[in-house]
C-alpha positions as CSV (number, residue, x, y, z in Angstrom):
1,M,0.0,0.0,0.0
2,I,1.4,3.4,-1.0
3,E,0.3,5.1,2.3
4,E,2.8,2.8,4.2
5,H,5.8,4.6,2.6
6,W,4.5,8.1,1.5
7,I,2.7,11.1,3.0
8,D,0.4,12.9,0.6
9,L,0.7,16.7,0.8
10,I,-0.5,19.7,-1.1
11,C,1.9,22.5,-1.8
12,Y,0.6,26.1,-1.6
13,S,2.3,29.3,-2.9
14,I,1.9,32.2,-0.4
15,H,2.7,35.7,-1.7
16,F,3.3,38.4,1.0
17,T,4.0,42.1,1.1
18,N,5.3,44.4,3.8
19,N,5.0,48.0,4.8
20,S,8.1,49.0,2.7
21,G,6.5,47.6,-0.4
22,S,8.7,44.6,-0.8
23,S,7.0,41.3,-1.8
24,F,8.1,37.8,-1.4
25,C,6.9,34.2,-1.8
26,R,7.0,31.0,0.2
27,S,5.8,27.5,-0.6
28,I,4.2,25.6,2.2
29,A,3.1,22.0,2.2
30,L,0.1,20.9,4.2
31,P,-1.4,17.4,4.7
32,N,-3.8,16.5,1.9
33,N,-6.6,16.1,4.5
34,F,-6.2,19.6,6.0
35,P,-9.7,21.1,6.0
36,E,-10.1,23.3,2.9
37,D,-12.2,25.9,4.7
38,K,-9.5,26.4,7.3
39,I,-6.5,26.9,4.9
40,S,-6.8,30.7,4.5
41,T,-7.3,31.2,8.3
42,F,-4.3,28.9,9.1
43,F,-1.9,30.9,6.9
44,K,-3.2,34.3,8.1
45,N,-2.8,33.3,11.7
46,H,0.6,31.8,11.1
47,F,2.2,34.5,8.9
48,E,0.4,37.8,9.1
49,G,1.4,40.3,11.7
50,H,3.3,43.5,12.3
51,D,4.2,44.7,8.8
52,I,3.5,41.4,6.8
53,K,0.3,41.0,4.8
54,I,-0.8,38.0,2.6
55,I,-1.5,39.0,-1.0
56,D,-2.4,35.6,-2.4
57,I,-2.7,31.9,-1.6
58,S,-2.8,29.4,-4.4
59,E,-2.5,25.6,-4.7
60,I,0.7,24.6,-6.7
61,N,0.7,20.8,-6.8
62,D,0.5,17.5,-4.9
63,V,3.6,16.4,-3.2
64,W,4.5,12.9,-2.1
65,L,6.8,13.0,0.9
66,S,8.8,9.8,1.6
67,K,8.7,8.4,5.1
68,H,12.3,7.2,4.5
69,A,14.9,9.9,4.9
70,H,17.3,8.5,2.3
71,S,14.6,8.5,-0.5
72,P,14.0,11.3,-3.0
73,F,11.0,13.0,-1.5
74,M,9.4,15.7,-3.5
75,R,8.8,17.6,-6.7
76,Q,9.7,21.2,-6.0
77,P,7.4,23.9,-7.3
78,S,9.1,26.4,-9.7
79,E,7.0,29.4,-8.6
80,C,9.0,30.2,-5.5
81,D,12.7,30.2,-4.6
82,E,12.2,29.0,-1.0
83,L,10.4,26.0,0.4
84,K,9.3,25.7,4.0
85,W,7.7,22.6,5.3
86,N,5.0,22.8,7.9
87,L,4.0,19.4,8.9
């Protein structure tokens, strides 16, 4: 069974801006079964504050994360330079 060796995730692209007008992007992976109606609230609670504001949240792709540390584990999205895992 595939679930024995892999974790199914969905990668999201989060675009931010700050008070100085700079914008930046992060890719975040959440479990596939994360409640869809709570995704926006989760990101806003986790990232917004002080001078950071979320501009856009979009789904990039599905990601299969290997449970074995030595295995290749993901397909990286091309939209963002940085990738942060939030499991």
